[in-house]
C-alpha positions, -999 to 999 in steps of 0.1 A, spaced: -134 777 490 -144 778 462 -171 773 434 -177 734 430 -185 718 401 -195 688 391 -174 679 354 -177 653 335 -143 639 343 -160 635 378 -192 613 374 -190 577 383 -209 572 358 -251 557 369 -270 582 360 -293 584 393 -261 585 410 -244 612 392 -280 637 394 -280 633 430 -241 642 433 -251 674 408 -281 685 433 -252 681 464 -230 702 446 -252 729 443 -271 723 477 -230 735 488 -223 759 466 -257 779 481 -247 772 513 -210 786 511 -229 820 492 -255 822 512 -233 821 537 -208 842 530 -235 866 523 -249 872 553 -278 856 540 -305 856 560 -307 824 590 -339 817 571 -323 810 537 -297 792 559 -322 765 575 -341 767 544 -311 755 525 -297 728 558 -331 707 551 -322 708 512 -285 686 524 -309 668 552 -334 658 527 -305 647 504 -282 626 520 -312 604 533 -325 600 503 -286 596 482 -276 577 510 -308 552 513 -305 550 470 -264 543 472 -276 513 500 -299 497 481 -272 495 444 -243 485 465 -271 456 490 -272 442 454 -239 428 455 -228 434 497 -211 399 501 -192 412 461 -186 440 470 -150 457 486 -153 484 512 -190 483 522 -192 488 557 -164 514 555 -184 527 532 -221 527 550 -199 540 577 -191 570 559 -220 582 557 -230 576 591 -209 600 599 -220 625 579 -248 625 596 -231 627 631 -204 655 620 -223 674 588 -262 670 593 -256 670 637 -237 705 634 -260 718 607 -296 705 630 -276 719 663 -272 754 638 -312 759 630 -323 744 670 -297 760 696 -284 789 669 -245 777 667 -229 789 640 -218 780 607 -186 785 605 -161 786 572 -148 749 588 -177 735 585 -181 742 549 -142 738 538 -158 698 560 -184 697 533 -163 707 503 -143 676 516 -165 655 523 -175 663 483 -138 656 471 -133 629 497 -161 607 494 -178 618 461 -150 621 443 -130 593 455 -158 566 477 -184 570 454 -158 572 419 -149 534 429 -180 525 437 -195 540 402 -168 509 381 -173 486 408 -212 482 399 -203 494 364 -184 458 363 -211 439 374 -231 451 344 -251 476 362 -262 512 336 -286 530 354 
């Protein structure tokens, strides 16, 4: 895994969502480096908590944007399903890490990076194009 960078060309064009995507980028990078440095469990727990809080806030904001156009929006249900899967897969695993002492693995970190590449850089880019086509610029 290498450091993630949210370049201008990767942004979706909705400032509020782009700002949150930058937060996700930073959290994933910090989680990776904390893991690689073998930092104390408390550091990792704090990052996991931030990721959980981020996901709740970000997914709620995306849903607010999408619900304005729910009957026009292509792939609305698929997008929502991906959010549910993120909670089941990533957040569920990370919460088990905190509660049960499960190990954070390179595969888990790869999953987060894959989510960032596949969901944020593909699905959310499509969302940004759709929202901008409907006049959303916030």
